[in-house]
C-alpha positions as CSV (number, residue, x, y, z in Angstrom):
1,M,-54.6,92.0,-180.4
2,K,-51.2,92.7,-178.8
3,G,-48.2,90.4,-178.1
4,V,-45.8,90.1,-175.2
5,L,-42.4,88.4,-175.7
6,L,-40.6,87.3,-172.6
7,A,-36.8,87.5,-173.0
8,G,-35.6,87.7,-169.4
9,G,-33.8,85.2,-167.2
10,T,-30.1,84.7,-166.6
11,G,-29.6,82.0,-169.3
12,S,-27.5,80.1,-166.8
13,R,-28.3,76.7,-168.5
14,M,-26.7,78.1,-171.7
15,S,-23.5,79.2,-170.0
16,P,-20.8,80.0,-171.2
17,L,-22.6,81.2,-174.3
18,T,-24.7,83.7,-172.3
19,K,-21.7,85.3,-170.7
20,I,-21.3,87.4,-173.8
21,T,-24.8,87.7,-175.1
22,N,-28.5,87.5,-174.2
23,K,-29.7,84.0,-174.7
24,H,-32.5,85.2,-176.9
25,M,-30.0,86.7,-179.3
26,L,-28.2,83.4,-180.0
27,P,-28.8,82.3,-183.6
28,V,-31.3,79.6,-184.4
29,G,-31.0,78.7,-188.0
30,S,-31.1,81.9,-190.1
31,K,-32.0,84.4,-187.4
32,P,-31.7,85.3,-183.7
33,M,-33.8,83.0,-181.4
34,L,-36.2,85.7,-180.3
35,Q,-37.0,86.7,-183.9
36,W,-38.8,83.5,-184.5
37,S,-41.5,84.4,-182.0
38,L,-41.6,88.0,-183.1
39,E,-42.2,86.9,-186.7
40,M,-44.8,84.4,-185.6
41,M,-46.8,87.3,-184.1
42,V,-46.3,89.7,-187.0
43,N,-47.4,86.9,-189.5
44,A,-50.6,86.7,-187.5
45,D,-51.1,90.5,-187.8
46,I,-50.0,91.1,-184.2
47,K,-47.9,94.2,-184.7
48,D,-48.0,96.0,-181.3
49,I,-45.5,94.0,-179.3
50,L,-44.0,94.4,-175.8
51,I,-40.6,92.8,-175.2
52,I,-39.8,92.2,-171.5
53,T,-36.2,91.5,-170.7
54,G,-33.6,91.8,-167.9
55,V,-31.0,94.4,-167.4
56,D,-28.1,92.3,-168.7
57,H,-27.5,92.6,-172.4
58,M,-30.7,94.5,-172.9
59,G,-28.9,96.9,-175.2
60,Q,-28.4,94.1,-177.7
61,L,-32.1,93.6,-178.1
62,V,-32.8,97.3,-178.6
63,S,-29.9,97.6,-181.0
64,Y,-31.1,94.7,-183.1
65,F,-34.9,95.1,-183.1
66,G,-35.1,98.9,-182.6
67,S,-38.5,100.4,-182.8
68,G,-39.7,97.4,-184.8
69,K,-40.1,99.3,-188.0
70,D,-37.7,97.1,-189.9
71,H,-39.6,94.0,-188.7
72,G,-43.1,95.2,-189.6
73,C,-44.2,96.0,-186.1
74,K,-44.1,98.5,-183.2
75,I,-42.0,97.4,-180.2
76,T,-42.2,98.6,-176.6
77,Y,-39.6,97.5,-174.1
78,K,-39.9,97.0,-170.4
79,V,-37.2,95.9,-167.9
80,Q,-37.7,93.2,-165.3
81,D,-35.1,94.3,-162.8
82,E,-34.8,91.0,-161.1
83,A,-35.6,87.4,-162.1
84,R,-38.8,87.1,-160.2
85,G,-40.7,84.7,-162.5
86,I,-42.7,84.7,-165.7
87,A,-46.0,85.6,-163.9
88,H,-44.2,88.6,-162.3
89,A,-43.1,89.7,-165.7
90,L,-46.7,89.7,-166.9
91,K,-47.5,92.3,-164.3
92,L,-45.4,94.7,-166.4
93,A,-47.9,94.3,-169.3
94,H,-50.2,96.6,-167.2
95,G,-50.7,99.8,-169.2
96,F,-49.6,98.1,-172.4
97,V,-52.5,95.7,-172.7
98,E,-55.9,97.4,-172.4
99,E,-58.8,96.2,-170.2
100,G,-60.7,93.3,-171.8
101,E,-58.1,92.8,-174.5
102,K,-56.8,89.4,-175.6
103,F,-53.0,89.1,-175.9
104,W,-50.5,86.5,-176.8
105,V,-47.6,85.7,-174.5
106,I,-44.6,83.7,-175.9
107,L,-41.4,82.7,-174.2
108,G,-38.5,83.9,-176.3
109,D,-36.8,80.5,-176.3
110,N,-39.7,78.7,-177.9
111,I,-39.3,77.6,-181.5
112,S,-42.3,76.2,-183.3
113,N,-44.3,76.6,-186.5
114,L,-47.5,77.5,-184.6
115,D,-49.9,79.6,-186.7
116,L,-51.4,82.1,-184.2
117,A,-53.9,83.4,-186.8
118,E,-55.6,80.0,-186.8
119,L,-56.2,80.1,-183.1
120,N,-59.0,82.7,-183.0
121,S,-61.5,81.0,-180.7
122,P,-63.4,83.3,-178.3
123,S,-62.2,81.5,-175.2
124,H,-60.9,83.5,-172.3
125,T,-57.5,81.7,-172.1
126,L,-55.8,79.4,-174.6
127,L,-52.9,77.2,-173.5
128,V,-50.9,75.4,-176.2
129,L,-50.0,71.8,-175.4
130,T,-47.8,69.3,-177.2
131,K,-46.6,65.8,-176.5
132,N,-43.0,65.5,-175.4
133,D,-40.7,62.5,-174.7
134,H,-39.2,64.3,-171.7
135,P,-42.1,65.8,-169.9
136,E,-40.3,66.0,-166.6
137,R,-38.5,69.1,-167.9
138,F,-41.7,71.1,-168.3
139,G,-45.2,71.8,-166.9
140,V,-47.1,68.6,-167.3
141,Y,-50.9,68.7,-167.9
142,A,-53.1,65.9,-166.6
143,L,-56.6,65.6,-165.2
144,G,-57.3,69.4,-165.4
145,R,-54.1,70.5,-163.7
146,I,-50.5,71.4,-164.4
147,V,-47.6,70.0,-162.4
148,E,-44.3,71.8,-162.8
149,K,-41.3,69.5,-163.6
150,P,-42.7,66.4,-161.9
151,K,-40.2,63.6,-161.1
152,D,-42.7,61.0,-162.2
153,P,-44.9,62.6,-164.9
154,S,-48.5,61.2,-165.2
155,S,-48.7,62.1,-168.9
156,H,-46.6,63.2,-171.9
157,W,-48.7,66.4,-172.4
158,I,-46.7,69.5,-171.7
159,V,-47.6,73.2,-171.7
160,T,-45.5,75.1,-174.2
161,G,-44.4,78.6,-173.6
162,Q,-47.2,80.0,-175.8
163,Y,-50.3,81.4,-174.1
164,R,-53.2,83.6,-175.0
165,Y,-54.8,85.5,-172.2
166,T,-57.6,88.0,-171.7
167,Y,-56.6,91.0,-169.6
168,D,-59.6,91.4,-167.4
169,S,-60.6,91.4,-163.7
170,E,-60.6,87.6,-163.5
171,F,-57.0,87.4,-165.0
172,R,-55.7,90.2,-162.7
173,A,-57.4,88.8,-159.6
174,I,-55.6,85.5,-160.0
175,L,-52.3,87.2,-161.0
176,D,-52.4,89.5,-158.0
177,T,-53.0,86.7,-155.5
178,L,-50.1,84.6,-156.5
179,I,-47.4,84.0,-153.9
180,P,-43.7,83.3,-154.6
181,S,-42.7,79.7,-154.9
182,H,-39.8,78.1,-153.2
183,R,-37.6,79.6,-155.9
184,G,-38.8,83.1,-154.8
185,E,-40.6,83.6,-158.1
186,L,-44.2,84.0,-159.2
187,E,-44.8,81.0,-161.4
188,I,-46.7,80.9,-164.7
189,T,-47.9,77.4,-163.7
190,D,-49.7,78.8,-160.7
191,L,-51.4,81.4,-162.9
192,N,-52.5,78.8,-165.4
193,N,-53.8,76.5,-162.7
194,G,-55.8,79.3,-161.3
195,L,-57.4,80.0,-164.7
196,L,-58.0,76.2,-165.1
197,S,-59.8,76.0,-161.8
198,E,-62.1,78.8,-162.8
199,G,-63.0,77.0,-166.0
200,L,-61.6,79.7,-168.2
201,V,-59.1,77.7,-170.3
202,E,-59.3,76.1,-173.7
203,L,-56.5,73.7,-174.6
204,H,-54.9,73.5,-178.1
205,N,-52.9,70.4,-179.2
206,H,-50.0,71.6,-181.4
207,K,-49.0,68.6,-183.6
208,G,-46.2,70.4,-185.4
209,P,-42.6,70.9,-184.4
210,W,-42.0,72.6,-181.1
211,S,-39.0,72.8,-178.7
212,D,-37.6,75.1,-176.2
213,A,-34.0,76.3,-177.0
214,G,-33.0,77.1,-173.4
215,T,-30.5,74.3,-172.8
216,I,-27.4,73.3,-174.8
217,E,-29.1,70.1,-175.8
218,S,-32.3,71.7,-177.0
219,Y,-30.4,74.5,-178.7
220,K,-28.5,71.9,-180.7
221,K,-31.8,70.2,-181.5
222,V,-33.6,73.2,-183.0
223,N,-30.5,74.1,-185.0
224,S,-30.7,70.6,-186.6
225,W,-34.1,71.3,-188.1
226,D,-34.1,72.0,-191.8
227,W,-37.0,74.5,-191.6
228,V,-35.2,76.9,-189.3
229,W,-32.9,77.7,-192.1
230,T,-35.7,78.8,-194.3
231,K,-37.3,82.3,-194.4
232,H,-40.6,81.8,-192.7
233,P,-41.4,80.2,-189.3
234,S,-44.5,78.6,-190.8
235,A,-42.4,76.5,-193.1
236,T,-43.0,72.7,-193.0
237,S,-40.7,70.7,-190.7
238,S,-39.0,67.5,-191.8
């Protein structure tokens, strides 16, 4: 199995910190933000990893992670020239992920103690959900569908930025028929809703700690967790 780490975007919600560095290289506890997700993959024996990032500050990622040798993996890099959405970034996985292969996709600003090795079901697609006190900030799952950042959420179940897909004709067909949203981006929510409508999705309830670290507030939150100062991402949270 292969892994795809998404480290693009402008990081505007983290300004002015991101004027001098890629958001995903900001420290969370004892290591750069993106390293948490990379180690999560390596610990699950996913050692062939694609990092997709933007043009700005890309050199920092390459300088730090290099070929992946020092991190126990092999890293390939691809550039998303414009911020055209997460689903658009997944198109760049073509040629890296083989036909019929399962692969994990993790957003680089996600911090959790999820154990990918335990999630080895044969399902076509696996979406990781968790309960959140502020679901309006995320894609909210209810009644078999995901609504992106609803003003009046109908549940507290949100879709985390951790997905396992199968790269096959069904996945590609949905990905290729997506149209840009009002933001001009191809949305991951639209991709996931397409997979849900085809009955291809299994849902996993992650009961452990999870947060994005893409805003100043959430960045402070994850840095307050004791376990992010320990060596392994699977450490127990307080």
